[in-house]
C-alpha positions as CSV (number, residue, x, y, z in Angstrom):
1,M,12.0,-4.2,-21.0
2,Y,12.6,-2.2,-17.8
3,L,13.2,0.9,-20.0
4,E,9.9,0.3,-21.8
5,Y,8.3,0.1,-18.4
6,L,9.7,3.4,-17.3
7,N,8.6,5.0,-20.5
8,D,5.0,3.8,-20.2
9,R,4.0,7.1,-18.5
10,E,0.3,6.2,-18.8
11,W,1.0,3.2,-16.4
12,H,2.9,5.5,-14.0
13,K,0.0,7.9,-13.8
14,H,-1.8,5.3,-11.8
15,C,1.0,4.3,-9.3
16,N,-0.2,3.8,-5.8
17,P,1.3,5.6,-4.0
18,P,2.0,8.2,-6.7
19,C,5.5,7.8,-8.0
20,G,6.1,11.1,-9.7
21,D,8.1,11.8,-12.9
22,W,11.2,9.9,-11.7
23,G,9.5,7.1,-9.9
24,H,11.1,3.6,-10.2
25,V,14.2,4.7,-12.1
26,P,17.5,3.1,-11.0
27,R,19.0,5.5,-8.5
28,K,21.7,6.2,-5.9
29,A,19.2,6.7,-3.0
30,P,15.6,5.7,-2.1
31,D,14.3,9.2,-3.2
32,A,13.5,9.0,-6.9
33,M,14.6,12.4,-8.2
34,E,16.7,13.7,-11.1
35,Q,19.6,14.3,-8.7
36,T,19.7,10.7,-7.6
37,A,18.9,8.9,-10.8
38,Y,21.5,6.8,-12.7
39,W,19.4,6.8,-15.9
40,T,18.6,10.0,-17.9
41,R,15.4,11.7,-19.0
42,D,15.0,14.1,-21.9
43,A,12.8,17.2,-22.2
44,S,9.9,15.1,-23.5
45,G,10.0,12.9,-20.4
46,K,11.4,9.8,-22.1
47,F,14.1,7.8,-20.2
48,S,17.2,6.4,-21.8
49,L,20.1,4.3,-20.7
50,P,23.5,5.9,-19.9
51,P,26.5,4.5,-21.8
52,G,27.6,1.1,-20.5
53,W,24.3,0.1,-18.9
54,D,22.9,-1.7,-22.0
55,D,24.0,-5.2,-21.0
56,W,23.9,-4.9,-17.2
57,P,21.1,-6.4,-15.1
58,V,18.7,-3.8,-13.7
59,I,20.2,-2.6,-10.5
60,A,19.7,0.1,-7.8
61,I,15.9,-0.3,-7.5
62,S,13.7,-1.1,-4.6
63,W,11.4,-4.1,-3.9
64,N,8.5,-1.8,-4.6
65,D,9.9,-0.9,-8.0
66,A,10.5,-4.6,-8.9
67,T,7.1,-5.6,-7.8
68,D,5.4,-2.8,-9.8
69,Y,7.4,-3.8,-12.9
70,C,6.2,-7.4,-12.5
71,K,2.5,-6.1,-12.5
72,W,3.3,-4.1,-15.6
73,L,4.9,-7.1,-17.3
74,T,1.9,-9.3,-16.6
75,Q,-0.4,-6.8,-18.2
76,R,2.0,-6.0,-21.1
77,V,3.0,-9.5,-22.2
78,G,1.3,-12.0,-19.9
79,G,-2.0,-12.1,-21.5
80,T,-4.3,-14.8,-20.2
81,E,-1.4,-17.4,-20.0
82,W,1.2,-16.0,-17.7
83,T,1.6,-14.0,-14.4
84,F,4.9,-12.5,-13.6
85,A,6.2,-11.9,-10.0
86,L,9.2,-12.0,-7.8
87,P,10.0,-15.6,-6.8
88,E,9.4,-16.7,-3.3
89,E,12.6,-17.7,-1.4
90,D,12.0,-21.4,-1.8
91,E,11.4,-21.0,-5.5
92,W,14.7,-19.1,-5.9
93,E,16.5,-21.8,-3.8
94,K,15.0,-24.6,-5.8
95,A,16.2,-23.0,-9.1
96,A,19.7,-22.6,-7.6
97,R,20.1,-25.9,-5.7
98,G,18.7,-28.2,-8.4
99,P,17.3,-31.6,-7.7
100,D,20.3,-32.6,-5.5
101,G,20.3,-29.7,-3.0
102,R,23.6,-28.2,-3.9
103,G,25.3,-25.6,-1.7
104,Y,26.2,-23.5,-4.8
105,P,24.6,-23.7,-8.3
106,W,27.6,-25.7,-9.6
107,G,28.1,-28.0,-6.6
108,D,29.2,-27.9,-2.9
109,D,32.6,-26.3,-3.1
110,F,33.2,-22.6,-3.5
111,D,35.5,-21.1,-6.1
112,S,35.6,-17.3,-6.5
113,S,36.4,-17.6,-10.2
114,F,33.1,-19.4,-10.9
115,C,30.9,-16.3,-10.4
116,A,30.8,-12.5,-10.4
117,M,31.7,-11.5,-6.8
118,V,34.3,-9.2,-5.2
119,D,37.2,-11.7,-5.4
120,S,36.6,-13.1,-8.9
121,R,39.3,-10.9,-10.4
122,P,42.0,-10.2,-7.8
123,G,43.3,-6.7,-7.9
124,E,40.2,-5.2,-9.4
125,Q,38.1,-4.8,-6.3
126,E,38.2,-1.0,-6.3
127,T,37.2,-0.7,-10.0
128,R,34.6,-3.4,-10.4
129,N,31.3,-2.6,-11.9
130,P,28.2,-4.7,-12.7
131,E,28.8,-7.1,-15.6
132,P,26.8,-8.4,-18.5
133,F,24.7,-11.5,-18.0
134,G,26.4,-14.9,-18.5
135,L,30.1,-14.0,-18.4
136,F,30.7,-16.8,-15.8
137,P,29.4,-20.0,-17.5
138,L,30.1,-22.1,-14.4
139,D,27.6,-20.1,-12.4
140,E,24.7,-22.2,-13.7
141,S,22.3,-24.5,-11.8
142,A,21.3,-28.0,-12.9
143,Y,18.2,-26.4,-14.3
144,G,20.2,-24.1,-16.5
145,V,19.5,-20.9,-14.5
146,R,22.5,-18.6,-14.7
147,D,24.1,-16.0,-12.4
148,L,22.6,-17.1,-9.1
149,A,25.7,-17.1,-7.0
150,G,27.1,-13.9,-8.4
151,G,26.1,-10.8,-10.4
152,V,23.5,-9.0,-8.3
153,Q,21.6,-9.8,-5.1
154,E,18.0,-10.4,-6.0
155,W,14.7,-9.4,-4.3
156,T,12.3,-12.1,-3.5
157,A,8.6,-11.9,-2.6
158,T,9.2,-13.5,0.8
159,K,8.6,-11.4,3.8
160,S,10.6,-11.4,7.0
161,G,10.7,-9.6,10.4
162,S,8.2,-9.7,13.3
163,G,5.7,-7.7,11.3
164,G,6.7,-8.8,7.9
165,Q,8.2,-5.4,7.3
166,W,11.3,-6.7,5.4
167,R,11.8,-8.5,2.1
168,L,14.3,-11.2,1.7
169,M,17.1,-11.0,-0.8
170,K,19.1,-14.0,-2.3
171,G,22.3,-14.5,-4.2
172,G,25.7,-13.0,-4.4
173,A,26.7,-9.7,-6.0
174,W,29.6,-8.3,-7.9
175,G,30.7,-6.2,-4.9
176,G,29.8,-8.9,-2.3
177,G,31.9,-11.5,-0.4
178,A,31.9,-15.3,-0.5
179,A,29.2,-15.7,2.2
180,F,26.6,-14.1,0.0
181,C,27.2,-16.6,-2.8
182,R,25.9,-19.6,-0.8
183,V,22.5,-20.7,-2.0
184,G,21.3,-20.8,1.7
185,F,22.4,-17.2,2.5
186,R,19.6,-14.8,3.0
187,D,19.5,-11.0,3.6
188,A,16.5,-8.8,4.4
189,Y,15.8,-5.1,3.8
190,D,13.0,-2.6,3.8
191,P,11.0,-2.7,0.6
192,W,11.8,0.9,-0.2
193,L,15.6,0.5,0.2
194,V,17.8,1.0,-2.9
195,L,21.4,-0.5,-3.1
196,V,23.6,-0.5,-6.1
197,N,24.4,-4.3,-5.7
198,D,20.7,-5.2,-5.7
199,G,18.4,-6.2,-8.6
200,F,15.8,-8.8,-9.2
201,R,14.7,-11.9,-11.2
202,V,11.3,-12.5,-12.6
203,C,9.3,-15.7,-12.0
204,A,6.8,-16.7,-14.7
205,R,3.8,-18.7,-13.5
206,R,1.2,-20.2,-15.8
207,T,-2.2,-18.8,-15.1
208,P,-4.5,-21.5,-13.7
209,R,-7.2,-22.6,-16.1
């Protein structure tokens, strides 16, 4: 779906601020240019996934990118029934804690083998990459939401900082330590920042009638 979004060039013509030909592509640095992009683009301007990325979460995008994608998704498939957005911090935590307020999606005790984080597979720390969704079946909340303690850190809609200049992130990541895996852990970054460990999760809300 994110690839479809990137290839909807008519949508990107109206970006505010203008995003250019490489705008919103997963990349190594905040500047969206061919030299920084992980994904490729052919002579016709169409993006494609590099080998190995097909089953990974979308990573290395900014809060601004994720928010624009949600707007596109609402217009593309939401119709009159659904609005798509990044979850607020409390929504994300509720999905992870379940009805009994767990410290981790599976319970209150941490085990590095339960989720995709830096110590999940000892000896592989230097070669780890993002992994396909759902490889760690124990990383599942009481509501059936997967990969909240590990996988990738996720942008939320919640603002932080004295002027609201930062955006909160939740969850652990394939390259992150145990502290990030706690449901209560929070991190905050500038909305334009891009990190390879970071991705997002979409919250679907019914449109009020």
